[in-house]
N, C-alpha and C positions, 0 to 999 in steps of 0.2 A: 394552541391545539397541538397535541403530540401526534406525530406521524407514526404509523405502524411499520415495523420492520418486516419485510417479506424475504422469502428465500426461494431461490430457483437455480437453474444451471444455465450456463452460457451456451445457448443453442447454436448461434452463429457469431462469428467475429471476423471483421475485415480490418486487419491490422494496418494496412496501408491507408485506410480512410478513418481509422480510429472509432469505429462504432460496431454495434452488433445487436443481438436480441437475446433476452433472457426468457427461458421457459419457466414460468412460475410453478412452484411446488404444488400449489392448489389446483393446477390444471386450467387456470384462466388464460386469457389471450396473452400472447408474447408481449414483452415490454422492451421498448427501445432503450439502449444504453450507449452513452457517448463516453469516450476516454476521460473527459473532464469530470465525470461522476466518480472516477476511481483515482483521485489524486494521491500521490505519495507512496505508491507501492514499488517494491524493489524490482518487479518485473511486470510486463504487460499481461493483460488477461489472455487466456487461451480457451478455445472451445472445450466445453466440458467442466470448466471451473464452477464451483459452487459460489454463488453470489448472494450476499445479503444486501438489501437495498430498500429505499423508500420510494414511493411513487408520487410524482408531481404531475398535475394536469395543466397543460398550457392553455392559452387563450384560444388556440385553434382546436381545442377539444382532444388533442392527442396527449397520451400519457408517456412519461419517460422516467427512467430510474435516476435517482439522485442519492447523495450520501451513501454510495455503494462501497462495499469492501469484498475482497476475495478471501474466501475461507483458507486459512493455513498459509497465507502469504504475508510476510512482514512489510511494514512501512519503512520508509527511509528514516523516520524519527526513531524507531525501535533499533534499527541497525546503528545509527549514529550514537545512541545511548551506550550500546555495548562497546563500540569503538572508542568512546571517550575514555573508558577505563584502561584500554590498551595504551592509549596515548599518555595517560597519567603515569602508568607503570613504566613505560619507555623513558619518559622524562626523568622520573626518579632514579632509574637505573643509570642514566647518563650522568646525572648530577653526582651520584655516588662514585661512579667511575672516575669522574674529573677530580673529586676530592681525594680519592685513593692515589691517583697519579700525582697530584700536587704534593701529597704527603711523602710518597715514595721518592720523587725527584727533588724534594726540598724546595718547592716553589712557594 
């Protein structure tokens, strides 16, 4: 079964406790969201952020957001990918500098 992706904005957020509530775009009841539903983002959520999420219903009948993402905010994986190329370029530059120094000093 495929879960539907919903959209809303972060109505409240208690950063010290790691949870808040999303106001769904469709006007339905607010949805609870825990920080664990937003794994891997380069910053913590902020009130007013646009959130895309799926809804999961617990055994207690309460619904919560899962598989959530913050619109316009990168994940650590995306940042690491771009930094990988910087690391490769720096390594190649270092190797070329070492080769040039060895040639110049006759090592």
